[in-house]
C-alpha positions as CSV (number, residue, x, y, z in Angstrom):
1,X,-28.3,-13.9,1.6
2,X,-29.8,-17.1,-0.3
3,X,-30.9,-20.0,1.7
4,X,-28.3,-22.6,3.7
5,X,-29.4,-26.1,4.5
6,X,-28.0,-26.9,7.7
7,X,-28.2,-30.5,8.3
8,X,-27.8,-30.5,12.6
9,X,-29.0,-31.6,15.6
10,X,-28.5,-28.6,17.9
11,X,-27.6,-24.9,16.9
12,X,-28.6,-22.1,15.3
13,X,-29.4,-20.5,11.9
14,X,-28.7,-17.4,13.3
15,X,-24.6,-18.1,14.4
16,X,-24.5,-19.1,10.3
17,X,-25.7,-15.8,9.5
18,X,-23.1,-13.9,11.7
19,X,-20.4,-15.8,10.2
20,X,-21.9,-15.3,7.1
21,X,-21.9,-11.7,7.4
22,X,-18.1,-11.5,9.0
23,X,-17.4,-13.5,5.9
24,X,-18.7,-10.8,3.4
25,X,-16.5,-8.2,5.5
26,X,-13.2,-10.3,5.1
27,X,-13.9,-11.1,1.5
28,X,-15.1,-6.8,0.7
29,X,-11.6,-6.2,2.7
30,X,-9.9,-7.9,0.1
31,X,-10.5,-7.6,-3.1
32,X,-10.2,-3.2,-2.0
33,X,-6.9,-4.5,-1.6
34,X,-6.5,-6.5,-4.4
35,X,-4.7,-8.6,-2.4
36,X,-5.2,-12.4,-0.6
37,X,-4.9,-10.9,2.7
38,X,-6.5,-7.9,4.8
39,X,-5.2,-6.1,8.5
40,X,-7.3,-7.5,10.8
41,X,-7.1,-3.6,12.5
42,X,-8.2,-1.7,9.5
43,X,-11.0,-4.2,9.5
44,X,-11.8,-3.2,13.0
45,X,-11.5,0.0,12.8
46,X,-14.1,0.1,9.7
47,X,-16.8,-0.9,11.7
48,X,-18.8,1.0,14.3
49,X,-17.3,1.0,17.4
50,X,-20.7,-0.6,18.9
51,X,-20.2,-3.5,16.7
52,X,-16.3,-4.2,16.7
53,X,-16.2,-6.6,19.7
54,X,-18.6,-8.8,18.5
55,X,-16.9,-8.8,15.1
56,X,-13.6,-9.2,17.2
57,X,-14.9,-12.1,18.8
58,X,-16.7,-13.8,15.0
59,X,-12.8,-13.5,13.4
60,X,-11.2,-15.0,16.4
61,X,-13.6,-17.6,16.5
62,X,-13.6,-18.6,12.2
63,X,-9.3,-18.2,12.4
64,X,-10.3,-21.1,15.2
65,X,-12.8,-23.1,13.4
66,X,-9.4,-23.3,10.1
67,X,-11.9,-21.1,7.9
68,X,-9.4,-17.5,8.4
69,X,-5.6,-17.5,8.4
70,X,-3.5,-14.9,10.3
71,X,0.0,-13.8,9.6
72,X,0.9,-11.0,12.1
73,X,-1.7,-8.4,11.8
74,X,-3.3,-9.8,8.3
75,X,-5.9,-12.1,7.7
76,X,-6.9,-14.4,5.1
77,X,-9.0,-17.5,3.3
78,X,-7.4,-21.0,4.2
79,X,-8.8,-23.9,1.9
80,X,-11.3,-24.4,4.0
81,X,-12.1,-21.1,4.0
82,X,-12.3,-20.5,0.2
83,X,-14.5,-23.7,0.8
84,X,-17.1,-22.5,3.1
85,X,-17.2,-19.2,0.8
86,X,-18.0,-20.5,-1.6
87,X,-20.8,-22.2,-0.1
88,X,-22.2,-19.2,2.0
89,X,-21.6,-16.8,-0.5
90,X,-22.0,-18.1,-4.5
91,X,-20.7,-16.2,-6.9
92,X,-22.1,-15.4,-10.6
93,X,-19.4,-17.7,-12.0
94,X,-20.4,-21.1,-10.3
95,X,-19.0,-23.3,-12.7
96,X,-15.8,-22.2,-11.6
97,X,-16.9,-23.3,-8.1
98,X,-15.4,-26.1,-6.6
99,X,-18.5,-26.8,-5.4
100,X,-18.1,-29.8,-7.9
101,X,-16.1,-32.2,-5.6
102,X,-18.5,-34.3,-4.3
103,X,-18.8,-35.8,-0.8
104,X,-15.4,-34.6,0.8
105,X,-16.4,-30.9,0.3
106,X,-20.0,-31.3,1.2
107,X,-18.8,-33.3,4.4
108,X,-16.1,-30.5,5.3
109,X,-18.5,-27.6,4.6
110,X,-21.2,-29.1,6.6
111,X,-18.3,-30.2,9.6
112,X,-17.6,-26.5,9.7
113,X,-20.7,-24.9,8.8
114,X,-21.8,-27.5,12.3
115,X,-19.5,-26.4,14.6
116,X,-20.3,-22.4,13.9
117,X,-23.6,-23.0,14.3
118,X,-22.7,-24.7,17.6
119,X,-20.2,-21.5,18.5
120,X,-22.0,-19.3,21.2
121,X,-19.0,-16.8,19.9
122,X,-21.1,-16.1,16.8
123,X,-24.4,-14.9,18.7
124,X,-25.6,-11.9,17.3
125,X,-25.6,-9.1,19.7
126,X,-28.4,-7.0,18.2
127,X,-31.1,-8.0,15.6
128,X,-30.0,-10.4,13.0
129,X,-31.2,-7.9,9.8
130,X,-28.9,-5.0,11.7
131,X,-26.0,-7.2,11.5
132,X,-27.0,-8.4,8.0
133,X,-26.7,-5.0,6.7
134,X,-23.8,-4.2,8.1
135,X,-21.6,-4.6,4.7
136,X,-23.8,-2.3,3.0
137,X,-24.0,0.2,5.6
138,X,-19.8,-0.1,5.5
139,X,-19.7,0.3,1.9
140,X,-22.4,3.9,2.2
141,X,-19.8,5.4,4.6
142,X,-16.6,4.4,2.2
143,X,-18.6,6.2,-0.7
144,X,-19.8,9.3,1.8
145,X,-16.5,10.1,2.9
146,X,-15.0,10.0,-0.4
147,X,-17.8,12.1,-2.0
148,X,-17.0,14.7,1.2
149,X,-13.2,14.4,0.2
150,X,-13.1,15.3,-3.3
151,X,-15.0,18.9,-2.6
152,X,-12.5,19.5,0.0
153,X,-9.7,18.6,-2.4
154,X,-11.1,20.2,-5.5
155,X,-11.1,23.8,-3.3
156,X,-8.0,23.2,-2.6
157,X,-6.3,22.8,-6.1
158,X,-8.4,26.0,-7.0
159,X,-6.9,27.9,-4.1
160,X,-3.5,26.5,-5.4
161,X,-4.7,27.2,-8.7
162,X,-5.6,31.5,-7.5
163,X,-2.4,31.9,-5.8
164,X,-0.1,30.3,-8.9
165,X,-2.0,32.9,-11.2
166,X,-1.6,35.9,-8.6
167,X,2.0,35.0,-8.4
168,X,2.6,34.7,-12.0
169,X,0.5,38.5,-12.6
170,X,2.7,39.8,-10.8
């Protein structure tokens, strides 16, 4: 995840870690959709049932803090959310990052991080390591689902070809 320096009086770095995982989930879903927003319902449905309540609570909290915006059932990053995203999830193309905007950037990100660290809705529901592995577990589940569908599709296509060949030989 990288180191996040938070200068605050009270709060929990685990809460910031939970928010970071949620940001990764939203960013990944948006990237898969090739869009600037994603379906909140589909995002909830992709998460294991035991973790849906905490994900829902965290997404609502990110909306309340102005990191995410909601339009109908879709959610996406606000400008504040994109600033926070570049801070907690740095990309390889760091030169295009708004990190060089100076004091205003640092102040806004620090304000959001402090608010997140103080918000009880980001309390981890289990071991933080298990939560941090959620994006990877979901990626593996999507891969397994895709590879499972391929043989079924191939078997169906083979049956169709066999039926067509039998029909042609009649």
